Backbone as numpy.savetxt, mean C-alpha at the origin, in Angstrom:
# Nx Ny Nz CAx CAy CAz Cx Cy Cz
-28.71 -41.75 42.23 -29.11 -40.34 42.10 -30.60 -40.29 41.74
-31.33 -39.39 42.39 -32.75 -39.29 42.12 -33.02 -38.79 40.72
-34.24 -39.11 40.23 -34.62 -38.73 38.87 -34.64 -37.20 38.71
-35.12 -36.51 39.77 -35.17 -35.06 39.73 -33.76 -34.47 39.60
-32.83 -35.05 40.41 -31.46 -34.55 40.35 -30.81 -34.80 38.99
-31.14 -36.01 38.42 -30.61 -36.28 37.07 -31.15 -35.29 36.06
-32.45 -34.97 36.15 -33.05 -34.02 35.22 -32.45 -32.63 35.38
-32.24 -32.23 36.63 -31.62 -30.92 36.89 -30.22 -30.85 36.32
-29.45 -31.91 36.53 -28.08 -31.97 36.03 -28.07 -31.89 34.49
-29.00 -32.60 33.86 -29.08 -32.60 32.40 -29.42 -31.22 31.86
-30.39 -30.56 32.54 -30.74 -29.20 32.12 -29.57 -28.23 32.28
-28.83 -28.37 33.40 -27.68 -27.51 33.64 -26.61 -27.71 32.57
-26.38 -29.00 32.23 -25.40 -29.29 31.20 -25.80 -28.70 29.85
-27.08 -28.80 29.51 -27.57 -28.23 28.25 -27.45 -26.71 28.26
-27.73 -26.11 29.44 -27.63 -24.64 29.56 -26.18 -24.19 29.33
-25.26 -24.86 29.99 -23.85 -24.50 29.86 -23.37 -24.72 28.42
-23.80 -25.85 27.84 -23.41 -26.13 26.45 -23.96 -25.06 25.52
-25.21 -24.62 25.80 -25.81 -23.57 25.00 -25.04 -22.26 25.11
-24.61 -21.94 26.33 -23.80 -20.75 26.57 -22.50 -20.83 25.79
-21.85 -22.01 25.80 -20.59 -22.21 25.12 -20.77 -22.00 23.61
-21.86 -22.58 23.05 -22.14 -22.44 21.63 -22.37 -20.98 21.27
-23.13 -20.26 22.12 -23.38 -18.84 21.86 -22.10 -18.05 21.88
-21.24 -18.36 22.84 -19.97 -17.67 22.95 -19.09 -17.96 21.74
-19.12 -19.20 21.29 -18.32 -19.57 20.10 -18.81 -18.78 18.88
-20.13 -18.69 18.73 -20.69 -17.95 17.62 -20.30 -16.47 17.70
-20.29 -15.94 18.91 -19.91 -14.56 19.12 -18.44 -14.34 18.73
-17.60 -15.26 19.17 -16.17 -15.18 18.85 -15.96 -15.24 17.32
-16.68 -16.16 16.66 -16.56 -16.31 15.21 -17.00 -15.04 14.50
-18.10 -14.44 14.97 -18.59 -13.19 14.38 -17.59 -12.06 14.57
-16.99 -11.99 15.74 -15.99 -10.96 16.01 -14.75 -11.15 15.11
-14.35 -12.41 14.91 -13.22 -12.69 14.05 -13.50 -12.24 12.62
-14.71 -12.54 12.13 -15.10 -12.14 10.78 -15.08 -10.61 10.65
-15.57 -9.95 11.68 -15.62 -8.49 11.66 -14.20 -7.92 11.63
-13.32 -8.46 12.43 -11.94 -8.02 12.48 -11.28 -8.26 11.11
-11.53 -9.45 10.52 -10.94 -9.77 9.22 -11.42 -8.79 8.14
-12.74 -8.50 8.12 -13.28 -7.57 7.13 -12.68 -6.18 7.31
-12.53 -5.77 8.57 -11.99 -4.44 8.85 -10.53 -4.37 8.40
-9.77 -5.43 8.66 -8.37 -5.46 8.25 -8.24 -5.43 6.74
-9.11 -6.18 6.06 -9.06 -6.20 4.58 -9.40 -4.83 4.00
-10.36 -4.15 4.64 -10.72 -2.80 4.18 -9.57 -1.83 4.37
-8.91 -1.94 5.51 -7.76 -1.07 5.81 -6.63 -1.33 4.83
-6.36 -2.62 4.58 -5.29 -3.00 3.65 -5.58 -2.48 2.24
-6.86 -2.58 1.81 -7.23 -2.08 0.47 -7.05 -0.57 0.42
-7.47 0.14 1.47 -7.31 1.59 1.49 -5.85 1.97 1.45
-5.01 1.20 2.14 -3.57 1.49 2.14 -2.95 1.25 0.77
-3.41 0.19 0.08 -2.89 -0.08 -1.27 -3.30 1.03 -2.24
-4.57 1.46 -2.15 -5.04 2.53 -3.04 -4.30 3.83 -2.74
-4.04 4.10 -1.47 -3.31 5.30 -1.09 -1.89 5.27 -1.63
-1.28 4.08 -1.61 0.08 3.93 -2.13 0.11 4.18 -3.63
-0.89 3.64 -4.35 -0.99 3.86 -5.79 -1.16 5.34 -6.09
-2.04 5.99 -5.33 -2.30 7.42 -5.54 -1.04 8.24 -5.28
-0.29 7.86 -4.23 0.93 8.59 -3.89 2.00 8.44 -4.97
1.95 7.31 -5.70 2.97 7.06 -6.75 2.52 7.57 -8.10
1.38 8.23 -8.17 0.85 8.71 -9.44 1.34 10.13 -9.73
1.89 10.33 -10.92 2.26 11.68 -11.36 1.00 12.36 -11.89
0.75 13.58 -11.43 -0.50 14.27 -11.77 -0.22 15.56 -12.54
-0.96 15.75 -13.63 -0.88 16.96 -14.43 -2.30 17.46 -14.70
-2.40 18.73 -15.05 -3.67 19.33 -15.42 -3.50 20.17 -16.66
-4.40 20.00 -17.64 -4.35 20.82 -18.85 -4.50 22.30 -18.46
-3.62 23.13 -18.97 -3.57 24.54 -18.57 -4.77 25.30 -19.15
-5.35 26.16 -18.31 -6.44 27.03 -18.78 -5.81 28.29 -19.38
-5.85 28.37 -20.72 -5.16 29.48 -21.41 -6.09 30.25 -22.36
-7.41 30.12 -22.17 -8.40 30.83 -23.00 -8.39 30.35 -24.46
-7.76 29.17 -24.72 -7.73 28.64 -26.08 -8.42 27.29 -26.10
-9.50 27.18 -26.88 -10.27 25.95 -26.90 -9.47 24.79 -27.48
-8.49 25.10 -28.34 -7.75 24.03 -29.00 -6.71 23.38 -28.07
-6.43 24.03 -26.94 -5.46 23.46 -26.00 -6.11 22.29 -25.23
-5.59 21.07 -25.44 -6.16 19.89 -24.77 -5.10 18.92 -24.28
-3.84 19.38 -24.17 -2.78 18.47 -23.80 -1.78 19.17 -22.86
-0.92 18.35 -22.27 0.18 18.87 -21.44 1.47 18.27 -21.95
2.56 18.96 -21.70 3.89 18.44 -22.02 4.54 17.99 -20.72
4.93 16.69 -20.68 5.42 16.09 -19.43 6.68 15.28 -19.72
7.33 14.90 -18.61 8.49 14.02 -18.76 8.55 13.07 -17.57
9.06 11.88 -17.83 9.35 10.90 -16.80 10.85 10.66 -16.80
11.49 10.80 -15.66 12.94 10.80 -15.59 13.45 9.60 -14.80
14.21 8.72 -15.44 14.80 7.54 -14.78 16.27 7.73 -14.54
16.74 8.97 -14.64 18.16 9.27 -14.53 18.74 8.97 -13.15
17.91 8.90 -12.11 18.43 8.63 -10.76 18.57 7.12 -10.50
18.27 6.31 -11.50 18.46 4.86 -11.37 19.94 4.57 -11.14
20.24 3.52 -10.39 21.66 3.18 -10.17 21.82 1.67 -10.09
23.05 1.26 -10.32 23.40 -0.17 -10.27 24.56 -0.32 -9.29
24.37 -1.16 -8.27 25.40 -1.34 -7.24 26.44 -2.37 -7.64
26.35 -2.91 -8.85 27.34 -3.86 -9.31 27.46 -5.07 -8.42
28.67 -5.38 -7.99 28.90 -6.56 -7.13 29.01 -6.16 -5.66
28.30 -5.10 -5.26 28.37 -4.63 -3.88 27.95 -5.72 -2.90
27.06 -6.63 -3.32 26.59 -7.69 -2.42 27.72 -8.60 -1.95
28.82 -8.66 -2.72 29.95 -9.48 -2.29 30.63 -8.90 -1.05
30.52 -7.60 -0.90 31.20 -6.92 0.18 30.28 -6.42 1.27
28.99 -6.36 0.96 28.03 -5.75 1.89 26.97 -6.76 2.29
27.11 -7.32 3.49 26.11 -8.24 4.04 25.61 -7.67 5.37
24.47 -8.20 5.82 23.85 -7.71 7.03 23.62 -8.84 8.00
23.92 -8.60 9.26 23.69 -9.58 10.31 22.21 -9.64 10.63
21.66 -10.85 10.58 20.20 -11.03 10.72 19.91 -12.17 11.68
18.94 -12.02 12.57 18.64 -13.09 13.54 18.25 -14.38 12.84
18.74 -15.50 13.34 18.35 -16.82 12.81 17.06 -17.21 13.51
15.94 -17.18 12.75 14.63 -17.38 13.35 14.29 -18.86 13.45
13.51 -19.19 14.49 12.88 -20.48 14.62 11.44 -20.31 14.16
11.13 -20.71 12.94 9.82 -20.44 12.36 8.71 -21.27 12.98
9.05 -22.15 13.90 8.04 -22.88 14.66 7.57 -22.08 15.87
8.19 -20.92 16.08 7.87 -20.12 17.28 7.58 -18.67 16.87
6.40 -18.43 16.31 6.03 -17.04 16.00 5.81 -16.23 17.27
5.94 -14.94 17.18 5.75 -14.07 18.33 4.37 -13.42 18.21
3.51 -13.69 19.18 2.17 -13.15 19.16 2.14 -11.88 20.01
1.58 -10.80 19.46 1.48 -9.55 20.21 0.04 -9.24 20.59
-0.90 -10.07 20.10 -2.31 -9.87 20.48 -3.06 -11.19 20.39
-3.52 -11.67 21.55 -4.29 -12.92 21.59 -5.77 -12.60 21.57
-6.58 -13.59 21.16 -8.00 -13.39 21.25 -8.39 -13.23 22.72
-9.40 -12.43 22.97 -9.72 -12.03 24.34 -10.10 -13.19 25.25
-10.73 -14.18 24.68 -11.23 -15.28 25.50 -11.02 -16.60 24.78
-10.84 -17.66 25.58 -10.70 -18.98 25.01 -11.68 -19.93 25.72
-12.09 -20.98 25.01 -13.06 -21.90 25.57 -12.39 -23.21 25.94
-12.61 -23.64 27.17 -12.12 -24.96 27.63 -13.26 -25.94 27.37
-13.14 -26.77 26.31 -14.24 -27.65 25.94 -14.44 -28.78 26.93
-13.44 -29.05 27.75 -13.61 -30.15 28.71 -14.58 -29.76 29.82
-14.53 -28.48 30.23 -15.41 -28.04 31.32 -16.56 -27.22 30.81
-16.56 -26.92 29.47 -17.62 -26.12 28.86 -17.78 -24.78 29.56
-16.65 -24.17 29.91 -16.68 -22.88 30.60 -15.99 -21.84 29.71
-16.39 -20.61 29.89 -15.81 -19.51 29.14 -14.74 -18.88 30.02
-13.46 -19.09 29.69 -12.38 -18.74 30.58 -11.43 -17.75 29.90
-11.11 -16.68 30.58 -10.14 -15.71 30.06 -8.75 -16.29 30.19
-7.99 -16.26 29.07 -6.68 -16.90 29.07 -5.64 -16.03 28.36
-5.27 -14.93 28.97 -4.26 -14.07 28.32 -2.88 -14.72 28.28
-2.18 -14.48 27.18 -0.78 -14.87 27.13 -0.50 -16.33 26.84
-1.49 -17.10 26.42 -1.23 -18.50 26.14 -0.52 -18.65 24.79
0.38 -19.60 24.73 1.05 -19.92 23.46 0.07 -20.70 22.58
-0.10 -20.24 21.32 -1.14 -20.85 20.50 -0.78 -22.27 20.02
0.44 -22.69 20.25 0.82 -24.03 19.82 0.69 -25.05 20.96
1.08 -24.65 22.17 1.02 -25.62 23.29 -0.04 -25.27 24.30
-0.47 -23.99 24.33 -1.43 -23.54 25.32 -0.99 -23.84 26.74
0.31 -23.96 26.93 0.84 -24.24 28.26 0.19 -25.49 28.89
-0.34 -26.36 28.07 -0.92 -27.59 28.58 -2.29 -27.43 29.17
-2.89 -26.24 29.08 -4.19 -26.04 29.71 -5.35 -26.58 28.89
-5.25 -26.42 27.57 -6.33 -26.86 26.70 -5.83 -27.91 25.72
-6.54 -29.00 25.63 -6.13 -30.06 24.72 -6.90 -30.01 23.40
-8.18 -29.61 23.47 -9.04 -29.67 22.29 -9.15 -28.34 21.57
-9.38 -27.27 22.31 -9.61 -25.98 21.70 -8.52 -25.01 22.15
-7.65 -24.60 21.24 -6.49 -23.82 21.62 -6.71 -22.33 21.36
-6.10 -21.53 22.20 -6.19 -20.08 22.00 -5.55 -19.71 20.68
-6.12 -18.73 20.00 -5.60 -18.30 18.71 -5.02 -16.90 18.80
-3.97 -16.67 18.03 -3.34 -15.36 17.98 -4.06 -14.50 16.93
-4.40 -13.29 17.32 -5.06 -12.38 16.40 -4.06 -11.53 15.62
-2.90 -11.34 16.20 -1.91 -10.50 15.51 -0.50 -10.95 15.87
0.29 -11.28 14.85 1.69 -11.69 15.05 2.61 -10.50 14.86
3.76 -10.57 15.50 4.75 -9.50 15.38 5.35 -9.47 13.98
5.54 -8.25 13.46 6.15 -8.04 12.15 7.22 -6.97 12.25
8.15 -7.00 11.31 9.18 -5.97 11.29 8.68 -4.74 10.54
9.54 -3.75 10.35 9.13 -2.50 9.71 8.75 -2.66 8.25
9.09 -3.82 7.67 8.76 -4.08 6.25 7.50 -4.94 6.12
6.88 -5.27 7.25 5.66 -6.08 7.21 5.89 -7.57 7.18
7.15 -8.03 7.34 7.44 -9.46 7.35 7.30 -10.00 8.77
6.74 -11.19 8.90 6.55 -11.79 10.22 7.90 -12.14 10.84
8.01 -11.93 12.13 9.26 -12.29 12.84 8.96 -13.40 13.85
9.98 -14.12 14.24 9.85 -15.29 15.11 10.87 -15.19 16.23
10.76 -16.14 17.17 11.75 -16.19 18.23 13.12 -16.56 17.62
14.16 -15.96 18.17 15.50 -16.20 17.65 16.04 -17.52 18.19
16.73 -18.25 17.31 17.34 -19.50 17.74 18.49 -19.23 18.72
18.69 -20.18 19.63 19.77 -20.06 20.57 20.95 -20.93 20.05
22.11 -20.31 19.93 23.29 -21.06 19.47 24.03 -21.72 20.62
23.90 -21.15 21.80 24.65 -21.69 22.94 23.93 -21.33 24.25
23.59 -22.36 25.04 22.92 -22.14 26.31 23.95 -22.00 27.44
23.50 -21.50 28.57 24.35 -21.36 29.73 24.89 -22.73 30.16
26.18 -22.82 30.40 26.79 -24.10 30.75 26.22 -24.68 32.03
25.83 -23.80 32.94 25.36 -24.26 34.25 24.07 -25.02 34.17
23.29 -24.82 33.10 22.00 -25.50 33.00 21.76 -26.09 31.62
22.79 -26.24 30.82 22.63 -26.73 29.46 21.91 -28.10 29.45
20.91 -28.21 28.60 20.14 -29.44 28.50 18.92 -29.45 29.37
18.82 -28.47 30.30 17.66 -28.40 31.15 16.59 -27.52 30.52
15.33 -27.73 30.92 14.23 -26.95 30.41 14.33 -25.51 30.92
13.98 -24.53 30.05 14.01 -23.11 30.39 15.40 -22.61 30.75
16.41 -23.23 30.22 17.79 -22.78 30.46 18.02 -21.49 29.65
18.54 -20.41 30.28 18.76 -19.16 29.56 19.79 -19.31 28.43
19.59 -18.52 27.40 20.50 -18.57 26.26 21.70 -17.70 26.53
22.89 -18.23 26.22 24.13 -17.50 26.45 24.61 -16.83 25.15
24.21 -17.39 24.00 24.64 -16.84 22.71 23.58 -17.12 21.66
23.08 -16.04 21.03 22.01 -16.18 20.04 22.59 -16.53 18.67
21.78 -17.15 17.83 22.20 -17.55 16.49 21.90 -16.44 15.49
22.86 -16.21 14.58 22.72 -15.16 13.58 23.05 -15.69 12.19
22.44 -15.06 11.17 22.76 -15.38 9.77 23.30 -14.10 9.12
24.01 -14.26 8.04 24.47 -13.14 7.23 23.69 -13.18 5.92
22.99 -12.09 5.59 22.17 -12.04 4.38 22.63 -10.88 3.48
22.27 -10.95 2.19 22.57 -9.86 1.27 21.84 -8.60 1.74
22.50 -7.47 1.58 21.91 -6.21 2.04 20.57 -5.91 1.38
20.41 -6.36 0.11 19.16 -6.05 -0.61 17.97 -6.78 -0.02
18.22 -7.84 0.77 17.15 -8.60 1.40 16.84 -8.11 2.81
17.67 -7.23 3.34 17.49 -6.75 4.72 16.43 -5.67 4.76
15.62 -5.71 5.81 14.56 -4.71 5.96 15.12 -3.31 6.09
16.26 -3.18 6.73 16.87 -1.85 6.92 17.17 -1.18 5.59
17.35 -1.99 4.52 17.55 -1.47 3.18 16.22 -1.34 2.44
15.40 -2.36 2.51 14.14 -2.37 1.74 13.18 -1.27 2.15
13.23 -0.84 3.42 12.28 0.17 3.89 12.68 1.60 3.45
13.88 1.75 2.91 14.34 3.06 2.46 13.73 3.48 1.14
13.63 4.79 0.89 13.20 5.25 -0.42 14.40 5.18 -1.38
14.17 5.60 -2.60 15.22 5.43 -3.62 16.51 6.16 -3.23
16.40 7.40 -2.84 17.59 8.18 -2.50 18.28 7.58 -1.29
17.48 7.08 -0.35 18.07 6.44 0.84 18.84 5.20 0.49
18.34 4.42 -0.48 19.06 3.22 -0.89 20.37 3.55 -1.58
20.34 4.57 -2.43 21.57 4.96 -3.13 22.63 5.40 -2.11
22.19 6.19 -1.12 23.13 6.66 -0.10 23.63 5.50 0.77
22.73 4.54 1.05 23.08 3.36 1.86 24.26 2.61 1.23
24.17 2.40 -0.09 25.23 1.64 -0.78 26.49 2.48 -0.93
26.35 3.72 -1.36 27.53 4.54 -1.61 28.34 4.80 -0.34
27.65 4.88 0.83 28.35 5.12 2.08 29.10 3.88 2.56
28.53 2.69 2.29 29.13 1.45 2.81 30.10 0.80 1.83
29.84 0.97 0.54 30.74 0.41 -0.46 31.06 1.47 -1.50
31.96 2.39 -1.16 32.27 3.49 -2.08 32.76 2.99 -3.45
32.45 3.79 -4.49 32.94 3.54 -5.86 32.35 2.29 -6.50
31.21 1.82 -5.97 30.59 0.66 -6.60 29.34 1.01 -7.41
28.88 2.23 -7.29 27.70 2.63 -8.05 28.06 2.81 -9.52
27.24 2.24 -10.39 27.48 2.33 -11.82 26.30 3.00 -12.50
26.59 3.86 -13.44 25.53 4.60 -14.13 25.44 4.28 -15.61
26.23 3.30 -16.10 26.16 2.90 -17.51 25.00 1.93 -17.70
23.84 2.49 -17.82 22.60 1.70 -17.89 21.87 1.97 -19.21
21.11 0.98 -19.64 20.26 1.14 -20.81 18.80 1.23 -20.35
18.00 2.01 -21.10 16.64 2.27 -20.71 15.68 1.87 -21.84
14.54 1.34 -21.46 13.48 1.04 -22.41 12.14 1.40 -21.80
11.50 2.44 -22.39 10.20 2.90 -21.94 9.09 2.25 -22.79
7.98 1.92 -22.14 6.81 1.38 -22.85 5.55 1.94 -22.21
4.53 2.15 -23.05 3.21 2.55 -22.55 2.39 1.28 -22.33
1.98 1.05 -21.10 1.21 -0.15 -20.78 -0.28 0.06 -20.93
-0.74 1.28 -20.71 -2.17 1.58 -20.84 -2.38 3.08 -20.96
-3.55 3.49 -21.44 -3.88 4.90 -21.54 -4.26 5.32 -22.94
-4.67 6.58 -23.11 -5.05 7.09 -24.44 -3.91 6.98 -25.44
-4.26 7.06 -26.70 -3.29 6.90 -27.79 -2.26 8.03 -27.75
-1.05 7.71 -28.17 0.05 8.68 -28.27 0.51 8.81 -29.71
1.27 9.84 -29.98 1.97 9.95 -31.26 3.13 8.94 -31.20
2.96 7.81 -31.85 3.93 6.70 -31.73 5.31 7.11 -32.26
5.36 7.82 -33.36 6.64 8.22 -33.92 7.38 9.13 -32.97
6.67 10.04 -32.29 7.30 10.92 -31.34 7.76 10.16 -30.10
6.93 9.22 -29.64 7.27 8.40 -28.46 8.54 7.60 -28.74
8.66 7.03 -29.93 9.81 6.20 -30.27 11.14 6.97 -30.24
11.06 8.28 -30.41 12.28 9.12 -30.38 12.91 9.12 -28.99
12.12 8.87 -27.95 12.60 9.00 -26.58 12.53 7.71 -25.77
12.05 6.62 -26.36 11.79 5.41 -25.58 13.03 4.74 -25.04
14.23 5.07 -25.57 15.47 4.48 -25.09 16.35 5.52 -24.36
15.73 6.62 -23.92 16.47 7.67 -23.22 16.22 7.59 -21.72
17.10 8.25 -20.96 16.86 8.36 -19.52 15.54 9.09 -19.25
15.32 10.14 -20.02 14.14 10.98 -19.84 13.16 10.76 -20.97
11.95 10.37 -20.62 10.89 10.17 -21.60 10.07 11.44 -21.69
10.07 12.08 -22.87 9.32 13.32 -23.07 7.99 12.99 -23.76
6.93 13.62 -23.29 5.59 13.21 -23.71 4.67 14.41 -23.94
3.73 14.23 -24.85 2.56 15.09 -24.95 1.34 14.23 -24.63
0.61 14.62 -23.59 -0.47 13.78 -23.08 -1.78 14.54 -23.06
-2.85 13.87 -23.48 -4.17 14.46 -23.38 -4.81 13.95 -22.08
-6.00 14.46 -21.79 -6.69 14.07 -20.56 -6.90 12.56 -20.51
-6.62 11.95 -19.34 -6.79 10.52 -19.17 -5.81 9.96 -18.16
-5.86 8.65 -18.01 -4.97 7.95 -17.07 -4.08 7.01 -17.85
-2.78 7.04 -17.55 -1.79 6.26 -18.26 -0.97 5.41 -17.27
-0.36 4.36 -17.78 0.66 3.63 -17.06 1.84 3.43 -18.01
3.00 3.90 -17.58 4.24 3.72 -18.35 5.17 2.82 -17.56
6.02 2.09 -18.25 7.02 1.24 -17.60 8.39 1.59 -18.12
9.39 1.37 -17.26 10.78 1.57 -17.65 11.57 0.35 -17.23
12.26 -0.27 -18.18 13.16 -1.40 -17.89 14.60 -0.88 -17.99
15.32 -1.04 -16.90 16.72 -0.58 -16.83 17.63 -1.81 -16.86
18.59 -1.81 -17.75 19.49 -2.96 -17.93 20.94 -2.54 -17.75
21.70 -3.35 -17.00 23.12 -3.04 -16.81 23.96 -3.72 -17.90
25.25 -3.44 -17.94 26.10 -4.01 -19.02 26.15 -5.53 -19.04
25.78 -6.20 -17.91 25.80 -7.67 -17.87 24.47 -8.28 -18.29
23.49 -7.44 -18.63 22.20 -7.95 -19.06 21.20 -8.13 -17.92
21.58 -7.78 -16.70 20.66 -7.84 -15.58 19.73 -6.62 -15.65
18.46 -6.83 -15.37 17.51 -5.74 -15.56 16.53 -5.62 -14.39
15.96 -4.43 -14.27 14.90 -4.15 -13.30 13.78 -3.40 -14.03
12.57 -3.57 -13.51 11.39 -3.04 -14.20 10.54 -2.27 -13.17
10.03 -1.13 -13.60 9.18 -0.33 -12.70 8.11 0.37 -13.52
6.91 0.45 -12.94 5.81 1.15 -13.62 5.52 2.47 -12.91
5.00 3.41 -13.68 4.62 4.71 -13.16 3.25 5.09 -13.71
2.33 5.42 -12.82 1.00 5.86 -13.23 1.02 7.38 -13.44
0.33 7.81 -14.46 0.22 9.24 -14.78 -1.24 9.59 -14.99
-1.68 10.67 -14.36 -3.06 11.11 -14.52 -3.07 12.56 -15.01
-3.78 12.79 -16.12 -3.91 14.15 -16.66 -5.36 14.60 -16.50
-5.53 15.67 -15.73 -6.87 16.18 -15.48 -7.32 17.16 -16.55
-8.63 17.33 -16.65 -9.20 18.23 -17.65 -8.85 19.67 -17.33
-8.89 20.51 -18.35 -8.63 21.94 -18.17 -9.66 22.50 -17.18
-9.21 23.14 -16.09 -10.16 23.65 -15.11 -10.92 24.86 -15.67
-12.20 24.96 -15.37 -12.99 26.07 -15.83 -14.25 26.19 -14.99
-14.59 27.39 -14.60 -15.81 27.62 -13.82 -16.92 28.12 -14.73
-18.16 27.89 -14.31 -19.31 28.43 -15.02 -19.32 29.96 -14.89
-19.71 30.67 -15.97 -19.80 32.14 -15.85 -20.91 32.55 -14.87
-20.72 33.69 -14.22 -21.71 34.19 -13.29 -22.54 35.29 -13.98
-23.86 35.21 -13.85 -24.77 36.14 -14.52 -25.28 37.18 -13.54
-25.29 38.43 -14.02 -25.89 39.53 -13.22 -26.66 40.46 -14.16
-27.86 40.85 -13.82 -28.68 41.73 -14.65 -28.95 43.04 -13.91
-28.44 44.14 -14.48 -28.72 45.45 -13.92 -29.79 46.17 -14.75
-30.19 47.39 -14.32 -31.21 48.13 -15.09 -30.96 49.64 -14.93
-31.44 50.41 -15.98 -31.30 51.86 -15.96 -32.15 52.45 -17.08
-32.28 53.76 -17.16 -33.01 54.45 -18.21 -32.05 54.78 -19.36
-32.49 54.48 -20.59 -31.64 54.79 -21.74 -31.50 56.30 -21.90
-30.30 56.73 -22.30 -30.06 58.14 -22.52 -28.78 58.35 -23.27
-28.54 59.55 -23.74 -27.30 59.89 -24.41 -27.08 59.06 -25.66
-25.83 58.67 -25.91 -25.45 57.93 -27.10 -26.15 56.58 -27.17
-26.37 55.98 -26.02 -27.06 54.68 -25.98 -28.47 54.80 -26.51
-29.17 55.88 -26.13 -30.53 56.10 -26.60 -30.53 56.41 -28.09
-29.57 57.23 -28.57 -29.48 57.54 -29.98 -29.32 56.26 -30.81
-28.42 55.35 -30.35 -28.18 54.10 -31.09 -29.44 53.26 -31.13
-30.17 53.23 -29.99 -31.40 52.43 -29.91 -32.46 52.96 -30.84
-32.63 54.33 -30.88 -33.67 54.94 -31.71 -33.35 54.74 -33.20
-32.06 54.77 -33.54 -31.67 54.53 -34.93 -31.98 53.10 -35.34
-31.70 52.17 -34.44 -32.00 50.77 -34.71 -33.49 50.55 -34.85
-34.26 51.20 -33.98 -35.71 51.09 -34.04 -36.26 51.57 -35.36
-35.71 52.72 -35.86 -36.16 53.29 -37.11 -35.88 52.34 -38.27
-34.70 51.68 -38.23 -34.35 50.74 -39.30 -35.30 49.55 -39.29
-35.62 49.03 -38.12 -36.52 47.89 -37.99 -37.91 48.25 -38.52
-38.40 49.45 -38.13 -39.73 49.86 -38.57 -39.78 50.07 -40.08
-38.68 50.61 -40.65 -38.61 50.83 -42.09 -38.64 49.50 -42.83
-37.89 48.49 -42.32 -37.89 47.18 -42.95 -39.25 46.53 -42.87
-39.93 46.73 -41.78 -41.26 46.14 -41.58 -42.26 46.76 -42.54
-42.12 48.07 -42.79 -43.06 48.76 -43.68 -42.92 48.26 -45.11
-41.70 47.93 -45.53 -41.47 47.43 -46.88 -42.12 46.07 -47.09
-42.20 45.27 -46.03 -42.80 43.95 -46.13 -44.32 44.05 -46.31
């Protein structure tokens, strides 16, 4: 090969390698941007959830300066205990192969390091890459999740078609399933409190128990009247007098067997609302009783001044 051709080939290789490096840097920057955006969204969602779970009160505007508190209550009376319902209530759940996650969004482009080319590769499996890439594999940007935010995987096959059993890509004739406690199933966990109570009572009647013990505690916030708080700390309903500020209370619910659950509740008490007064200045000529009062006052002032 001529020297000129060798030089041209070398320059071309360097150019392509430079393009590949630039593209890699671009991909890395895009990934960082996506990660930062996702973290910001997740933080906003967590803060929104906290705000939605916060009980809010406002000190009443009643024209009395001494009023600086609200009377509030936290009610745990809707708590319930399903007893041994888990013995009778299980849920059919797919048996997952955790080596096979389900990708719903792949990165837009993948790099084939052997040819140093920028190649679009939609739909590649991030573990095997269908044998196309040995060194640099396509990455999944988003995996499939259920309604509770848990990652889901391909379901295991319990039985393949007899006509092709043992062969590659043989269709599944029977999928594998597990039986799990209802409390671990997403269909239960995604429900709100009332939905969970109804879920159990409809499927396992007469198993709900209400003989529960309660223990309230203040985890943070302005000082309380401790003696008054102690009067209600073991009741279903916690009655409170709260001043302006942010509080966190907790309630521990215990069943007759000593099993317990714990939950916190944030409470925010806002200041008494009040607007600034509005000023208006009018004008007119003094007359009548108003003028008489003014002239009498003037005479008194002048008389006092003369004595001095």
